[in-house]
C-alpha positions, -999 to 999 in steps of 0.1 A, spaced: 86 519 54 57 497 46 68 495 10 103 484 21 89 456 42 66 445 13 97 443 -10 116 422 16 86 399 20 82 395 -18 119 386 -22 117 361 6 86 345 -9 100 343 -44 132 327 -30 111 299 -15 93 292 -48 124 295 -70 143 264 -81 177 257 -68 205 276 -86 234 262 -105 256 240 -85 230 235 -57 218 200 -49 185 191 -34 184 157 -18 150 140 -18 138 127 16 149 92 24 120 67 22 124 33 37 109 4 16 82 -19 30 95 -46 53 84 -75 32 99 -61 0 132 -53 17 135 -88 33 128 -105 0 153 -83 -20 182 -86 5 177 -124 5 186 -128 -32 209 -98 -38 241 -117 -31 232 -143 -58 220 -119 -85 249 -93 -83 284 -97 -95 309 -83 -71 344 -87 -55 357 -76 -22 372 -83 12 351 -100 38 356 -105 75 340 -132 95 342 -134 133 325 -163 151 329 -190 176 337 -227 169 339 -253 196 341 -226 223 369 -207 206 369 -173 189 377 -174 152 387 -144 130 388 -151 93 393 -128 63 387 -136 27 388 -121 -8 356 -130 -26 347 -129 -63 312 -138 -74 299 -144 -109 261 -146 -108 243 -167 -102 264 -196 -88 301 -191 -94 323 -180 -65 360 -179 -57 372 -175 -21 408 -167 -12 419 -168 24 438 -137 36 439 -143 74 451 -162 94 485 -165 78 483 -203 80 455 -203 54 469 -177 29 475 -203 2 440 -218 5 416 -211 -23 380 -225 -28 360 -223 -61 323 -231 -63 306 -237 -96 270 -246 -88 271 -278 -67 307 -286 -77 336 -275 -55 373 -273 -61 400 -263 -37 437 -260 -29 454 -256 4 445 -265 40 431 -300 45 406 -290 71 391 -262 49 390 -286 20 371 -311 41 346 -284 52 341 -273 16 335 -309 6 308 -315 32 290 -282 33 270 -267 5 284 -235 -10 253 -214 -2 256 -223 35 294 -219 37 303 -184 50 266 -177 53 271 -156 22 237 -163 8 215 -149 36 179 -158 30 147 -153 50 123 -178 35 96 -178 62 88 -141 64 53 -146 78 67 -166 107 95 -141 112 70 -112 115 49 -132 140 79 -140 163 102 -110 158 99 -72 157 114 -59 125 124 -23 122 140 -4 92 156 30 94 183 50 76 217 38 85 252 53 83 273 56 51 294 24 48 321 20 21 308 52 5 273 38 3 241 49 22 225 21 40 194 9 57 197 -4 92 175 -35 98 170 -46 133 152 -80 140 145 -83 177 128 -114 193 95 -111 210 103 -140 233 134 -145 254 159 -171 244 159 -163 207 186 -149 185 188 -112 175 199 -99 141 212 -66 129 218 -58 92 233 -29 73 220 -30 38 231 -10 8 202 12 -3 209 9 -41 215 -29 -44 200 -43 -12 233 -61 -6 241 -69 30 273 -50 39 274 -60 75 256 -85 97 256 -91 135 239 -121 150 235 -124 188 229 -159 200 211 -166 232 234 -195 241 268 -185 228 287 -156 243 298 -128 220 285 -117 186 289 -133 152 300 -107 127 300 -108 89 313 -76 73 327 -64 39 356 -41 44 359 -34 7 335 -42 -21 331 -34 -58 298 -42 -77 312 -53 -111 311 -88 -125 347 -101 -127 361 -114 -159 347 -149 -167 381 -160 -182 396 -155 -147 372 -179 -132 379 -205 -158 417 -201 -152 412 -204 -114 389 -234 -118 413 -253 -140 442 -247 -115 424 -263 -85 419 -299 -74 385 -315 -78 369 -325 -45 348 -357 -44 312 -349 -35 306 -361 0 270 -366 -7 277 -392 -33 297 -412 -8 268 -409 16 244 -420 -11 223 -389 -5 213 -389 -42 182 -409 -32 172 -385 -5 136 -373 -4 121 -341 8 86 -337 22 67 -307 34 40 -326 53 43 -352 80 16 -374 66 35 -377 33 67 -387 51 49 -412 73 31 -428 43 65 -436 26 85 -445 57 88 -481 69 87 -481 107 80 -456 134 88 -418 135 94 -398 167 70 -368 168 73 -341 195 41 -334 214 55 -301 226 75 -277 204 91 -245 216 67 -216 212 67 -200 178 83 -229 159 67 -248 131 77 -278 110 87 -266 76 106 -295 60 113 -332 63 143 -348 47 151 -385 44 186 -395 34 212 -422 38 246 -416 54 272 -442 66 248 -471 57 221 -457 80 188 -440 71 182 -406 87 150 -385 90 157 -348 94 129 -326 107 135 -289 104 115 -265 126 119 -227 124 103 -195 139 115 -175 109 151 -169 121 161 -196 146 161 -233 136 157 -266 154 170 -298 137 157 -331 148 177 -361 134 163 -396 138 179 -429 130 175 -466 139 196 -476 169 203 -510 184 187 -517 218 208 -515 249 202 -533 282 178 -506 293 150 -514 269 135 -482 255 151 -460 282 156 -423 273 192 -410 272 205 -375 272 241 -363 273 259 -330 269 285 -322 243 314 -299 248 304 -274 222 292 -242 237 279 -224 206 249 -247 201 224 -266 224 225 -303 217 203 -331 232 209 -367 223 189 -397 233 168 -428 223 132 -438 225 128 -475 219 150 -485 190 151 -449 175 180 -426 183 177 -389 180 198 -357 180 182 -323 187 204 -293 177 195 -256 180 208 -222 192 179 -218 217 184 -226 254 190 -263 262 161 -266 287 136 -259 258 152 -287 238 150 -311 268 113 -305 271 109 -311 234 129 -343 237 108 -356 267 76 -352 246 89 -373 217 64 -401 209 67 -428 183 39 -430 157 35 -454 128 12 -456 98 -15 -482 100 -10 -508 73 -41 -519 54 -48 -555 63 -52 -577 32 -82 -599 30 -73 -637 31 -81 -655 -2 -106 -679 14 -128 -649 23 -133 -643 -14 -142 -679 -21 -167 -679 8 -183 -647 -5 -186 -662 -40 -202 -694 -25 -228 -673 -6 -236 -653 -37 -239 -685 -58 -262 -701 -32 -285 -670 -32 -287 -670 -70 -295 -707 -71 -323 -703 -45 -338 -673 -63 -338 -692 -97 -355 -723 -81 -381 -700 -66 -389 -685 -100 -392 -720 -115 -418 -731 -89 -440 -701 -97 
């Protein structure tokens, strides 16, 4: 009896040590990558990979729900063709992007949007997290194995705000390519979710000849930035640099919503008016402060604020002295109003030039001292 049990134990032990037999598969345990590495790789995956697929975008615009469906082809790094599939009124609309150049055919409104917006921003296809340190300070980032989507295992990335009144982001990322297959963004000011999702995708670079054929068949769109004379725009990363090259005062907030930092300043010209654009971010949400010279009204220097009808963004407009401003963000409006109330004008102190007669007076004093010293030596 003891011998029988010994044989059974030996067979069980050997079966544990033996390799898997023919036809058997042993899946390695799923390991989630470090958060920093994952965020960096998913930020650039959509630019580096060649792919084609169907893409659904659900969002809100001017308080209305929008459902859009496209067929997208991408040639890395910067060639993209977008064909509208839904709604039916846009089926004949095609947009092609070759670097900074855009061509289109079809709906006038879509053509106008493509003309004014940069390709990387349009459709939010190029999702990038550039301020990862700020993001980790203001949001809790978690990564875990996700479901199989479109036949591909995924990571589920959840970015939750630490403070109230901030957006929330959920991502489903392909494990092999780090390509975002689905994205949900929950805004604290707009009702509903913003959804971006691929319903079909194939990671193969389309034929380049097809892009040349499509590009040649579309109409060239004039670059809106050339009409606005934005070629002379300047970008700064520090406030002192922008102030040193700016003629006049700049409005600077004394109170910024918690977690936000100034990351970029842009100076450009549009409609014969010079604008200063200050971009604040907490790693995910943004605040844009636009400033421009404005003629004075009867109420000299009074502050003005008024509401817009849009419900998907918080907007505060006003004026301090002869400087008008727009504050735009997706955080609650009361935080923007406090920021607007703290705006104070600052101006660089110009170096005062010394009048010419000061130099002549100084030379006369020096000459008199030299003459006195020379006469004193002669007397000795």
